[in-house]
BAPADO-40249 format. One record per atom (N, C-alpha, C): atom name; residue number from 0; residue in three letters; y negated, x, z. Coordinates in Angstrom, 2 decimals. Example, Ala and Ser with C-alpha at 12.3 -4.5 7.8 and 13.67 -1.06 7.14 Angstrom:
# BAPADO-40249
NODE   atomo   num   residuo        c2        c1        c3
NODE       N     0       ALA      5.69     13.19      7.80
NODE      CA     0       ALA      4.50     12.30      7.80
NODE       C     0       ALA      3.30     13.20      7.80
NODE       N     1       SER      2.25     12.85      7.08
NODE      CA     1       SER      1.06     13.67      7.14
NODE       C     1       SER     -0.03     12.90      7.87
***
This chain:
# BAPADO-40249
NODE   atomo   num   residuo        c2        c1        c3
NODE       N     0       UNK      1.20      0.80     -0.02
NODE      CA     0       UNK      0.04      0.03     -0.03
NODE       C     0       UNK     -1.24      0.87      0.03
NODE       N     1       UNK     -1.28      1.98      0.69
NODE      CA     1       UNK     -2.41      2.85      0.73
NODE       C     1       UNK     -3.59      2.40      1.64
NODE       N     2       UNK     -4.57      3.06      1.59
NODE      CA     2       UNK     -5.86      2.80      2.45
NODE       C     2       UNK     -6.44      1.48      2.03
NODE       N     3       UNK     -6.88      0.73      2.92
NODE      CA     3       UNK     -7.62     -0.54      2.62
NODE       C     3       UNK     -8.90     -0.68      3.45
NODE       N     4       UNK     -9.23      0.38      4.11
NODE      CA     4       UNK    -10.47      0.31      4.89
NODE       C     4       UNK    -11.13      1.70      4.96
NODE       N     5       UNK    -12.41      1.68      5.12
NODE      CA     5       UNK    -13.21      2.91      5.12
NODE       C     5       UNK    -14.15      2.84      6.38
NODE       N     6       UNK    -14.23      4.00      7.03
NODE      CA     6       UNK    -15.06      4.19      8.20
NODE       C     6       UNK    -16.23      5.00      7.99
NODE       N     7       UNK    -17.46      4.38      8.24
NODE      CA     7       UNK    -18.68      5.24      7.78
NODE       C     7       UNK    -19.72      5.09      8.91
NODE       N     8       UNK    -20.40      6.16      9.24
NODE      CA     8       UNK    -21.46      6.00     10.32
NODE       C     8       UNK    -22.60      7.04      9.97
NODE       N     9       UNK    -23.70      6.66     10.36
NODE      CA     9       UNK    -24.95      7.50     10.45
NODE       C     9       UNK    -25.56      7.36     11.73
NODE       N    10       UNK    -26.34      8.42     12.25
NODE      CA    10       UNK    -27.08      8.25     13.43
NODE       C    10       UNK    -27.98      7.03     13.39
NODE       N    11       UNK    -28.53      6.85     12.24
NODE      CA    11       UNK    -29.36      5.67     12.02
NODE       C    11       UNK    -29.42      5.45     10.55
NODE       N    12       UNK    -29.59      4.17     10.14
NODE      CA    12       UNK    -29.82      3.77      8.71
NODE       C    12       UNK    -31.08      3.12      8.56
NODE       N    13       UNK    -32.01      3.75      7.87
NODE      CA    13       UNK    -33.36      3.03      7.63
NODE       C    13       UNK    -33.41      2.95      6.18
NODE       N    14       UNK    -33.23      1.84      5.60
NODE      CA    14       UNK    -33.23      1.60      4.12
NODE       C    14       UNK    -34.49      2.04      3.54
NODE       N    15       UNK    -34.40      3.11      2.71
NODE      CA    15       UNK    -35.59      3.73      2.02
NODE       C    15       UNK    -35.19      4.22      0.63
NODE       N    16       UNK    -35.60      3.39     -0.36
NODE      CA    16       UNK    -35.19      3.64     -1.75
NODE       C    16       UNK    -35.85      4.89     -2.27
NODE       N    17       UNK    -35.14      5.52     -3.26
NODE      CA    17       UNK    -35.74      6.65     -4.13
NODE       C    17       UNK    -35.11      6.60     -5.38
NODE       N    18       UNK    -35.94      7.22     -6.38
NODE      CA    18       UNK    -35.39      7.26     -7.76
NODE       C    18       UNK    -34.51      8.47     -7.87
NODE       N    19       UNK    -33.78      8.55     -9.00
NODE      CA    19       UNK    -32.84      9.62     -9.23
NODE       C    19       UNK    -33.56     10.98     -9.15
NODE       N    20       UNK    -34.62     11.17     -9.66
NODE      CA    20       UNK    -35.30     12.46     -9.73
NODE       C    20       UNK    -35.62     12.91     -8.26
NODE       N    21       UNK    -36.04     11.99     -7.44
NODE      CA    21       UNK    -36.32     12.29     -6.09
NODE       C    21       UNK    -35.02     12.76     -5.29
NODE       N    22       UNK    -33.94     11.91     -5.57
NODE      CA    22       UNK    -32.65     12.31     -4.92
NODE       C    22       UNK    -32.15     13.70     -5.45
NODE       N    23       UNK    -32.28     13.98     -6.71
NODE      CA    23       UNK    -31.90     15.27     -7.20
NODE       C    23       UNK    -32.69     16.35     -6.48
NODE       N    24       UNK    -34.01     16.15     -6.36
NODE      CA    24       UNK    -34.85     17.14     -5.61
NODE       C    24       UNK    -34.45     17.41     -4.20
NODE       N    25       UNK    -34.09     16.31     -3.51
NODE      CA    25       UNK    -33.58     16.35     -2.17
NODE       C    25       UNK    -32.30     17.25     -2.04
NODE       N    26       UNK    -31.42     16.90     -2.96
NODE      CA    26       UNK    -30.19     17.65     -2.98
NODE       C    26       UNK    -30.41     19.15     -3.29
NODE       N    27       UNK    -31.26     19.48     -4.27
NODE      CA    27       UNK    -31.54     20.91     -4.57
NODE       C    27       UNK    -32.15     21.60     -3.34
NODE       N    28       UNK    -33.06     20.90     -2.57
NODE      CA    28       UNK    -33.67     21.53     -1.47
NODE       C    28       UNK    -32.54     21.83     -0.38
NODE       N    29       UNK    -31.68     20.87     -0.18
NODE      CA    29       UNK    -30.66     21.07      0.83
NODE       C    29       UNK    -29.73     22.22      0.33
NODE       N    30       UNK    -29.30     22.28     -1.02
NODE      CA    30       UNK    -28.43     23.32     -1.44
NODE       C    30       UNK    -29.05     24.68     -1.35
NODE       N    31       UNK    -30.36     24.72     -1.34
NODE      CA    31       UNK    -31.07     25.98     -1.33
NODE       C    31       UNK    -31.42     26.37      0.09
NODE       N    32       UNK    -30.94     25.62      0.99
NODE      CA    32       UNK    -31.16     25.97      2.49
NODE       C    32       UNK    -32.54     25.54      3.00
NODE       N    33       UNK    -33.24     24.80      2.19
NODE      CA    33       UNK    -34.59     24.37      2.56
NODE       C    33       UNK    -34.51     23.19      3.42
NODE       N    34       UNK    -35.46     23.02      4.37
NODE      CA    34       UNK    -35.45     21.84      5.26
NODE       C    34       UNK    -35.82     20.65      4.47
NODE       N    35       UNK    -35.29     19.51      4.81
NODE      CA    35       UNK    -35.73     18.21      4.22
NODE       C    35       UNK    -36.45     17.41      5.18
NODE       N    36       UNK    -37.39     16.57      4.77
NODE      CA    36       UNK    -38.12     15.82      5.74
NODE       C    36       UNK    -37.39     14.53      6.21
NODE       N    37       UNK    -37.85     14.04      7.20
NODE      CA    37       UNK    -37.30     12.84      7.72
NODE       C    37       UNK    -37.19     11.71      6.70
NODE       N    38       UNK    -38.27     11.51      5.83
NODE      CA    38       UNK    -38.38     10.54      4.88
NODE       C    38       UNK    -37.23     10.89      3.76
NODE       N    39       UNK    -37.05     12.08      3.47
NODE      CA    39       UNK    -36.05     12.53      2.43
NODE       C    39       UNK    -34.61     12.21      3.05
NODE       N    40       UNK    -34.43     12.50      4.28
NODE      CA    40       UNK    -33.14     12.21      4.88
NODE       C    40       UNK    -32.76     10.70      4.82
NODE       N    41       UNK    -33.82      9.87      5.04
NODE      CA    41       UNK    -33.66      8.36      4.94
NODE       C    41       UNK    -33.31      7.97      3.55
NODE       N    42       UNK    -34.00      8.60      2.64
NODE      CA    42       UNK    -33.77      8.25      1.21
NODE       C    42       UNK    -32.32      8.69      0.83
NODE       N    43       UNK    -31.93      9.89      1.15
NODE      CA    43       UNK    -30.55     10.37      0.83
NODE       C    43       UNK    -29.48      9.50      1.52
NODE       N    44       UNK    -29.64      9.16      2.84
NODE      CA    44       UNK    -28.59      8.37      3.55
NODE       C    44       UNK    -28.55      7.00      2.94
NODE       N    45       UNK    -29.73      6.44      2.51
NODE      CA    45       UNK    -29.73      5.04      1.87
NODE       C    45       UNK    -28.95      5.12      0.68
NODE       N    46       UNK    -29.13      6.12     -0.23
NODE      CA    46       UNK    -28.33      6.15     -1.42
NODE       C    46       UNK    -26.82      6.42     -1.18
NODE       N    47       UNK    -26.46      7.22     -0.30
NODE      CA    47       UNK    -25.11      7.51      0.03
NODE       C    47       UNK    -24.53      6.24      0.60
NODE       N    48       UNK    -25.13      5.51      1.43
NODE      CA    48       UNK    -24.66      4.23      2.11
NODE       C    48       UNK    -24.47      3.20      1.00
NODE       N    49       UNK    -25.43      3.05      0.10
NODE      CA    49       UNK    -25.26      2.01     -0.95
NODE       C    49       UNK    -24.22      2.45     -1.97
NODE       N    50       UNK    -24.12      3.66     -2.39
NODE      CA    50       UNK    -23.17      4.17     -3.30
NODE       C    50       UNK    -21.66      3.97     -2.64
NODE       N    51       UNK    -21.50      4.47     -1.55
NODE      CA    51       UNK    -20.19      4.40     -0.92
NODE       C    51       UNK    -19.70      2.98     -0.71
NODE       N    52       UNK    -20.59      2.09     -0.23
NODE      CA    52       UNK    -20.15      0.67     -0.11
NODE       C    52       UNK    -19.91     -0.01     -1.40
NODE       N    53       UNK    -20.64      0.42     -2.47
NODE      CA    53       UNK    -20.39     -0.11     -3.76
NODE       C    53       UNK    -18.93      0.33     -4.27
NODE       N    54       UNK    -18.62      1.55     -4.02
NODE      CA    54       UNK    -17.33      2.08     -4.29
NODE       C    54       UNK    -16.24      1.31     -3.52
NODE       N    55       UNK    -16.55      1.15     -2.30
NODE      CA    55       UNK    -15.53      0.44     -1.39
NODE       C    55       UNK    -15.31     -0.96     -1.93
NODE       N    56       UNK    -16.32     -1.65     -2.46
NODE      CA    56       UNK    -16.15     -2.94     -2.94
NODE       C    56       UNK    -15.37     -2.97     -4.19
NODE       N    57       UNK    -15.61     -2.00     -5.12
NODE      CA    57       UNK    -14.85     -1.74     -6.29
NODE       C    57       UNK    -13.39     -1.61     -6.02
NODE       N    58       UNK    -13.02     -0.88     -4.94
NODE      CA    58       UNK    -11.64     -0.54     -4.57
NODE       C    58       UNK    -11.07     -1.53     -3.63
NODE       N    59       UNK    -11.76     -2.69     -3.34
NODE      CA    59       UNK    -11.37     -3.79     -2.51
NODE       C    59       UNK    -11.05     -3.24     -1.03
NODE       N    60       UNK    -11.86     -2.32     -0.59
NODE      CA    60       UNK    -11.78     -1.79      0.71
NODE       C    60       UNK    -12.60     -2.59      1.68
NODE       N    61       UNK    -12.24     -2.68      2.92
NODE      CA    61       UNK    -13.13     -3.15      4.01
NODE       C    61       UNK    -13.92     -1.94      4.41
NODE       N    62       UNK    -15.19     -2.16      4.71
NODE      CA    62       UNK    -16.02     -1.10      5.28
NODE       C    62       UNK    -16.40     -1.41      6.72
NODE       N    63       UNK    -15.95     -0.51      7.54
NODE      CA    63       UNK    -16.37     -0.53      8.94
NODE       C    63       UNK    -17.53      0.38      9.16
NODE       N    64       UNK    -18.64     -0.22      9.47
NODE      CA    64       UNK    -19.88      0.54      9.61
NODE       C    64       UNK    -20.22      0.66     11.07
NODE       N    65       UNK    -20.55      1.92     11.47
NODE      CA    65       UNK    -21.10      2.15     12.82
NODE       C    65       UNK    -22.58      2.54     12.74
NODE       N    66       UNK    -23.33      1.73     13.22
NODE      CA    66       UNK    -24.84      2.00     13.26
NODE       C    66       UNK    -25.26      2.64     14.56
NODE       N    67       UNK    -25.77      3.79     14.57
NODE      CA    67       UNK    -26.23      4.47     15.76
NODE       C    67       UNK    -25.32      5.00     16.77
NODE       N    68       UNK    -24.21      5.61     16.21
NODE      CA    68       UNK    -23.19      6.07     17.19
NODE       C    68       UNK    -23.75      7.28     18.15
NODE       N    69       UNK    -23.32      7.22     19.29
NODE      CA    69       UNK    -23.62      8.34     20.19
NODE       C    69       UNK    -22.33      9.24     20.20
NODE       N    70       UNK    -22.43     10.41     19.81
NODE      CA    70       UNK    -21.22     11.30     19.64
NODE       C    70       UNK    -20.84     12.03     20.87
NODE       N    71       UNK    -19.52     12.33     20.84
NODE      CA    71       UNK    -18.88     13.26     21.84
NODE       C    71       UNK    -19.20     12.87     23.32
NODE       N    72       UNK    -18.93     11.70     23.70
NODE      CA    72       UNK    -19.21     11.12     25.06
NODE       C    72       UNK    -17.91     11.31     26.01
NODE       N    73       UNK    -17.09     12.24     25.57
NODE      CA    73       UNK    -15.83     12.46     26.43
NODE       C    73       UNK    -16.17     13.02     27.75
NODE       N    74       UNK    -15.61     12.60     28.81
NODE      CA    74       UNK    -15.84     13.10     30.11
NODE       C    74       UNK    -15.01     14.45     30.37
NODE       N    75       UNK    -14.14     14.66     29.37
NODE      CA    75       UNK    -13.22     15.83     29.54
NODE       C    75       UNK    -13.27     16.70     28.27
NODE       N    76       UNK    -14.42     17.19     27.91
NODE      CA    76       UNK    -14.46     17.98     26.67
NODE       C    76       UNK    -13.56     19.23     26.59
NODE       N    77       UNK    -13.31     19.84     27.74
NODE      CA    77       UNK    -12.50     21.00     27.77
NODE       C    77       UNK    -11.04     20.63     27.46
NODE       N    78       UNK    -10.61     19.46     27.82
NODE      CA    78       UNK     -9.33     18.96     27.61
NODE       C    78       UNK     -9.12     18.38     26.25
NODE       N    79       UNK    -10.10     17.51     25.79
NODE      CA    79       UNK     -9.96     16.77     24.57
NODE       C    79       UNK    -10.62     17.51     23.34
NODE       N    80       UNK    -11.62     18.24     23.62
NODE      CA    80       UNK    -12.42     18.82     22.45
NODE       C    80       UNK    -13.43     17.79     21.95
NODE       N    81       UNK    -14.23     18.21     21.04
NODE      CA    81       UNK    -15.30     17.35     20.41
NODE       C    81       UNK    -14.62     16.55     19.22
NODE       N    82       UNK    -15.29     15.39     18.97
NODE      CA    82       UNK    -14.92     14.65     17.81
NODE       C    82       UNK    -13.49     14.09     17.93
NODE       N    83       UNK    -13.09     13.65     19.16
NODE      CA    83       UNK    -11.71     13.18     19.40
NODE       C    83       UNK    -11.64     11.68     19.84
NODE       N    84       UNK    -12.60     10.86     19.38
NODE      CA    84       UNK    -12.58      9.48     19.49
NODE       C    84       UNK    -13.25      8.90     20.70
NODE       N    85       UNK    -14.21      9.68     21.34
NODE      CA    85       UNK    -14.95      9.23     22.47
NODE       C    85       UNK    -16.36      8.78     22.19
NODE       N    86       UNK    -16.63      8.36     20.94
NODE      CA    86       UNK    -17.97      7.97     20.58
NODE       C    86       UNK    -18.27      6.59     21.15
NODE       N    87       UNK    -19.54      6.36     21.31
NODE      CA    87       UNK    -19.99      5.13     21.85
NODE       C    87       UNK    -21.03      4.51     20.83
NODE       N    88       UNK    -21.16      3.21     20.90
NODE      CA    88       UNK    -22.15      2.58     19.93
NODE       C    88       UNK    -23.53      2.53     20.56
NODE       N    89       UNK    -24.49      2.86     19.89
NODE      CA    89       UNK    -25.90      2.90     20.32
NODE       C    89       UNK    -26.49      1.57     19.71
NODE       N    90       UNK    -27.77      1.38     20.01
NODE      CA    90       UNK    -28.47      0.23     19.46
NODE       C    90       UNK    -29.37      0.68     18.28
NODE       N    91       UNK    -29.35     -0.09     17.28
NODE      CA    91       UNK    -30.25      0.10     16.20
NODE       C    91       UNK    -30.77     -1.21     15.68
NODE       N    92       UNK    -32.05     -1.44     15.83
NODE      CA    92       UNK    -32.60     -2.62     15.27
NODE       C    92       UNK    -33.32     -2.39     14.07
NODE       N    93       UNK    -33.72     -3.40     13.36
NODE      CA    93       UNK    -34.50     -3.22     12.14
NODE       C    93       UNK    -33.66     -2.73     11.00
NODE       N    94       UNK    -32.48     -3.31     10.82
NODE      CA    94       UNK    -31.61     -2.87      9.77
NODE       C    94       UNK    -31.90     -3.57      8.37
NODE       N    95       UNK    -32.77     -4.61      8.43
NODE      CA    95       UNK    -33.07     -5.29      7.28
NODE       C    95       UNK    -33.99     -4.56      6.30
NODE       N    96       UNK    -33.91     -4.85      5.05
NODE      CA    96       UNK    -34.74     -4.20      4.05
NODE       C    96       UNK    -36.16     -4.65      4.22
NODE       N    97       UNK    -37.06     -3.70      4.26
NODE      CA    97       UNK    -38.48     -4.11      4.47
NODE       C    97       UNK    -39.09     -4.54      3.18
***
């Protein structure tokens, strides 16, 4: 049967559109080791979020989205390590498109 669900999360998602030339510029900056602005990060994450969920729809996947996760909340990091399933959900308001 294979995979039928995808799990995706960002620290925050703030829908911010950008055209293809802007997205290419952001990617080049990142590949060159240059810092990107907060606005550019929002634009890039918006495009990734939209593109991935479009792909998931095409593949008939369910998309489990985590908005504002708080990472690595394990009380026992020396025993479990990081990124071992102890994330918590944070609050993020204002998810609608402006």
